C-alpha positions as a printed Julia matrix, in Angstrom:
309×3 Matrix{Float64}:
  -0.1    0.11   -0.12
   1.16   3.61   -1.01
   0.05   6.63    1.08
  -0.91   9.75   -0.51
  -1.46  13.25    1.32
  -4.08  15.69    0.41
  -1.83  18.8     0.46
  -3.6   21.46    2.7
  -4.1   25.02    2.28
  -4.41  24.45   -1.44
  -8.12  24.53   -1.25
 -10.39  25.87    1.69
 -13.01  23.33    1.31
 -15.51  23.25    4.05
 -15.56  19.3     5.38
 -11.96  18.98    5.99
 -11.18  22.53    6.43
  -8.54  23.31    9.46
  -8.5   26.62   11.41
  -4.98  27.33   10.63
  -4.94  26.6     6.83
  -6.38  30.02    5.57
  -3.21  31.9     7.38
  -1.05  29.78    5.97
   2.16  31.11    4.1
   4.92  29.39    2.04
   7.11  28.79    4.7
   4.5   26.85    6.06
   3.52  24.93    3.26
   7.34  23.64    2.69
   7.4   22.72    6.71
   4.43  20.52    5.35
   5.95  19.01    2.63
   9.06  18.2     4.09
   7.64  16.65    7.34
   5.4   14.61    4.97
   8.25  13.44    2.89
  10.09  12.51    6.34
   7.11  10.23    7.51
   7.05   8.46    4.54
   4.27   9.69    2.18
   4.47   8.69   -1.12
   2.58  11.33   -2.99
   1.32  14.79   -2.19
  -1.96  15.44   -4.12
  -3.21  18.86   -5.46
  -7.07  19.24   -6.38
  -8.19  21.52   -9.03
 -10.27  24.46   -9.95
  -9.59  27.7   -12.07
 -12.77  29.57  -10.56
 -15.5   28.93   -8.33
 -19.02  29.75   -9.45
 -20.51  32.12   -6.86
 -23.46  30.14   -5.8
 -21.13  27.39   -4.79
 -18.64  29.34   -2.6
 -20.65  28.75    0.54
 -20.49  24.8    -0.06
 -16.86  24.49   -1.78
 -15.01  27.75   -0.67
 -13.15  30.54   -3.02
  -9.9   29.2    -2.4
  -8.58  26.92   -5.14
  -4.59  26.93   -5.63
  -3.52  26.2    -9.18
  -2.5   22.67   -9.29
   0.66  22.66  -11.72
   2.23  25.75   -9.77
   1.6   24.62   -6.73
   3.24  21.09   -7.43
   6.37  22.74   -8.92
   6.6   24.89   -5.94
   6.39  22.03   -3.84
   8.63  19.75   -6.02
  11.51  22.36   -5.27
  11.25  22.06   -1.52
  11.44  18.17   -1.56
  13.41  15.45   -2.9
  11.98  12.0    -2.84
   8.05  12.55   -2.75
   6.08  12.45   -5.61
   3.57  15.27   -6.5
   0.19  14.55   -8.17
  -2.86  16.16   -9.43
  -6.08  15.09   -7.7
  -7.58  15.57  -10.46
  -6.67  18.06  -13.41
  -9.58  19.03  -15.35
  -7.87  18.37  -18.85
 -10.43  20.09  -20.97
  -9.55  23.26  -19.35
  -5.57  23.26  -20.65
  -3.98  23.4   -24.16
  -2.37  20.11  -24.3
   0.59  21.44  -26.06
   1.06  23.6   -23.26
   0.19  21.09  -20.7
   2.53  18.55  -21.93
   5.29  21.33  -21.68
   4.34  22.27  -18.15
   4.35  18.39  -17.23
   7.61  17.47  -19.17
   9.29  20.29  -17.52
   8.13  19.68  -14.03
   9.02  15.88  -14.41
  12.45  16.9   -15.7
  13.35  19.47  -12.8
  12.04  16.96  -10.32
  13.97  13.95  -11.64
  10.89  12.22  -12.33
   8.32  13.04   -9.49
   5.2   13.78  -11.44
   1.9   11.83  -11.32
  -0.75  13.4   -13.76
  -4.09  12.92  -12.61
  -6.71  13.68  -15.09
 -10.79  14.12  -15.07
 -13.42  15.76  -17.12
 -14.56  18.18  -14.5
 -18.25  19.1   -13.72
 -18.77  22.8   -12.81
 -20.82  24.54  -15.44
 -20.02  27.7   -14.73
 -16.12  27.4   -15.05
 -16.54  25.76  -18.39
 -18.41  28.85  -19.4
 -15.84  31.35  -18.4
 -13.06  29.49  -19.82
 -14.69  28.81  -22.96
 -14.53  25.08  -23.15
 -17.45  22.8   -24.32
 -18.7   21.03  -21.35
 -20.8   18.83  -23.47
 -18.01  17.77  -25.29
 -15.66  17.77  -22.28
 -15.5   13.74  -22.5
 -14.39  13.51  -26.08
 -11.63  16.52  -25.62
 -10.55  14.7   -22.57
  -9.73  11.26  -24.84
  -8.42  13.23  -27.55
  -5.95  15.52  -25.43
  -4.82  12.28  -23.7
  -3.66  10.48  -26.94
  -1.99  14.19  -27.69
  -0.18  14.45  -24.44
   1.34  10.85  -24.98
   2.43  11.3   -28.63
   4.35  14.58  -27.43
   5.79  12.79  -24.62
   7.2   10.05  -26.71
   7.79  10.79  -30.09
  11.03  12.36  -31.55
   9.0   14.43  -34.21
   5.52  14.54  -32.61
   2.36  14.9   -35.07
  -1.2   14.76  -34.41
  -4.62  15.5   -36.24
  -7.4   15.5   -34.38
 -10.66  17.4   -33.87
  -9.5   19.58  -31.12
  -6.06  19.92  -31.59
  -3.57  19.24  -34.33
   0.29  19.78  -34.48
   2.89  18.59  -37.15
   6.74  19.55  -37.99
   7.74  20.31  -34.38
  10.0   18.82  -32.0
   9.43  18.89  -28.29
  11.89  18.72  -25.29
  12.59  17.9   -22.69
  10.78  14.71  -22.83
   9.61  13.69  -19.39
  12.35  11.6   -17.49
   9.94   8.73  -16.41
   9.36   6.44  -19.51
   7.43   6.47  -21.47
   5.82   9.3   -19.69
   4.81  10.53  -16.33
   1.8    7.81  -14.77
  -1.7    8.96  -15.89
  -4.04   8.26  -13.3
  -7.96   8.91  -14.4
 -10.58   9.96  -12.0
 -14.29   9.43  -12.56
 -17.14   6.65  -11.82
 -19.04   6.57  -15.36
 -18.56   3.78  -17.55
 -16.78   6.41  -19.99
 -14.42   7.05  -16.89
 -13.47   3.55  -16.54
 -13.0    3.06  -20.37
 -10.82   6.02  -20.41
  -8.58   4.86  -17.39
  -8.64   1.11  -18.89
  -7.33   2.62  -22.45
  -4.99   5.92  -21.4
  -4.15   5.21  -17.5
  -1.74   3.89  -15.49
  -4.07   4.16  -12.51
  -7.95   4.86  -11.83
  -9.11   7.37   -9.23
 -12.9    6.37   -8.23
 -15.04   8.76   -6.47
 -17.53   7.74   -3.57
 -16.78   3.84   -4.13
 -16.68   2.01   -1.12
 -14.12  -0.75   -0.43
 -16.99  -3.11   -0.7
 -18.33  -1.88   -4.28
 -14.51  -1.41   -5.39
 -13.96  -5.37   -6.64
 -16.7   -5.29   -8.95
 -15.56  -2.13  -10.57
 -12.15  -3.55  -10.97
 -13.56  -6.42  -12.7
 -15.31  -4.3   -14.96
 -12.2   -2.01  -15.62
  -9.98  -5.27  -15.94
 -12.14  -6.46  -18.82
 -11.8   -3.48  -21.1
 -10.4   -4.43  -24.27
  -6.39  -3.98  -24.48
  -6.45  -3.9   -20.33
  -4.65  -7.37  -19.84
  -1.87  -6.31  -22.82
  -0.7   -3.38  -20.51
   3.11  -3.36  -19.69
   3.02  -0.99  -16.75
   1.85  -1.32  -13.2
  -1.93   0.1   -12.53
  -2.8    1.88   -9.51
  -5.96   2.07   -7.8
  -6.23   5.46   -5.45
  -9.1    4.97   -2.57
  -9.88   7.58    0.05
  -9.71   7.22    3.58
 -12.19  10.08    4.34
 -15.88   9.92    3.95
 -17.74  13.16    2.49
 -21.21  12.75    2.51
 -22.17  15.4    -0.33
 -24.23  15.06   -3.1
 -22.5   14.91   -6.49
 -22.7   18.82   -8.42
 -24.49  20.36   -5.68
 -22.63  19.79   -2.74
 -25.89  19.26   -0.5
 -24.73  17.79    2.44
 -26.19  14.32    3.09
 -24.42  13.67    6.05
 -21.17  13.99    8.61
 -17.75  14.01    7.01
 -16.04  10.99    8.56
 -12.24  11.44    8.77
 -10.45   8.57   10.85
  -8.94   8.89   14.09
  -6.19   7.24   15.63
  -3.99   4.62   14.34
  -6.45   1.47   14.73
  -8.93   3.57   12.76
  -6.54   4.56   10.07
  -5.42   0.93    9.87
  -8.64  -0.29    9.55
  -9.4    1.83    6.57
  -6.23   1.06    4.85
  -6.8   -2.83    5.14
 -10.27  -2.36    3.98
  -8.82  -0.65    0.98
  -6.32  -3.22    0.13
  -8.7   -6.13    0.46
 -10.91  -3.96   -2.13
  -8.16  -3.89   -4.44
  -6.6   -0.52   -3.92
  -2.97   0.2    -4.1
  -3.06   3.72   -2.92
  -4.8    5.16    0.14
  -5.59   8.87   -0.14
  -5.04  10.55    3.1
  -6.79  13.74    4.88
  -5.77  14.09    8.61
  -8.44  15.01   11.0
  -8.61  18.39   12.33
  -5.58  20.33   13.83
  -5.9   23.42   15.78
  -2.47  24.72   14.56
   0.23  24.09   12.24
   2.53  22.69   14.98
  -0.02  20.08   15.83
  -0.54  19.22   12.17
   3.04  18.48   11.53
   2.97  16.49   14.81
   0.19  14.31   13.55
   1.91  13.62   10.06
   4.88  12.37   11.92
   2.74   9.99   14.09
   0.88   8.95   11.16
   4.0    7.81    9.44
   5.51   6.21   12.55
   2.44   4.35   13.27
   0.34   3.76   10.21
   3.08   3.87    7.3
   5.92   2.28    9.2
   3.46  -0.63   10.41
   2.2   -1.44    6.74
   5.76  -0.92    5.43
   6.84  -3.65    7.6
   4.21  -6.34    6.27
């Protein structure tokens, strides 16, 4: 089992917000990143919204830092831990520019980028960015194919409905070959097909460990999946956020495990279901200092315990 930490302060999302996050500054973020690395976390994850619609501000918060900028900052402050977008809304980004940003980050961090992508959902965000929301699925599929061409071909050439390029060279290539791992988010049949076709991992949303085996059976049955030659990761959360998809209407209390025993139970359930990565949101702490202590405790008692199995 690998462990990813949802990096705090990047978004002030009410269900998981801690009182010290709003006032945190750059040096505090560096302290968190380095402590997480010392504690043995494999990944730091960064969520993604460019703008937030005004009617959703109360439910989701106004602050959503740009993920690639955040990942580059943190990668520069650490040495081992990987940085992972969880998940970047791919239709918002020009694929050539995104490919260059990602390959540069991967080059400068010595191969520590994991690119998680999804199709997005927030209607107002699509409108502001002038991207077709109804076409977000086909756009995502095409952009994924274009990214792979740019990262792997000596003279990249691509002709599609939404992007085209020819007669170019593209450097630097990513350090990790053939390209950084691509983790695909989403639960729909299209998302499962996308993960099987393009992905090196799958990031389901609001699927329980008990439901996971059947979903993985469907994913692995997709054409061509068995022919893949790279490891395939499955990312499951440790926290249960009970909110309605889209509207963010509260359906129940957010459940964040507390203490070693609860966390170990969650990780074991995820592993039984077929997950290879558990995404961690630590419980509420009153201060940054308390949060750093909790990171160290989690590393020693949970990560350390599972690494010895």
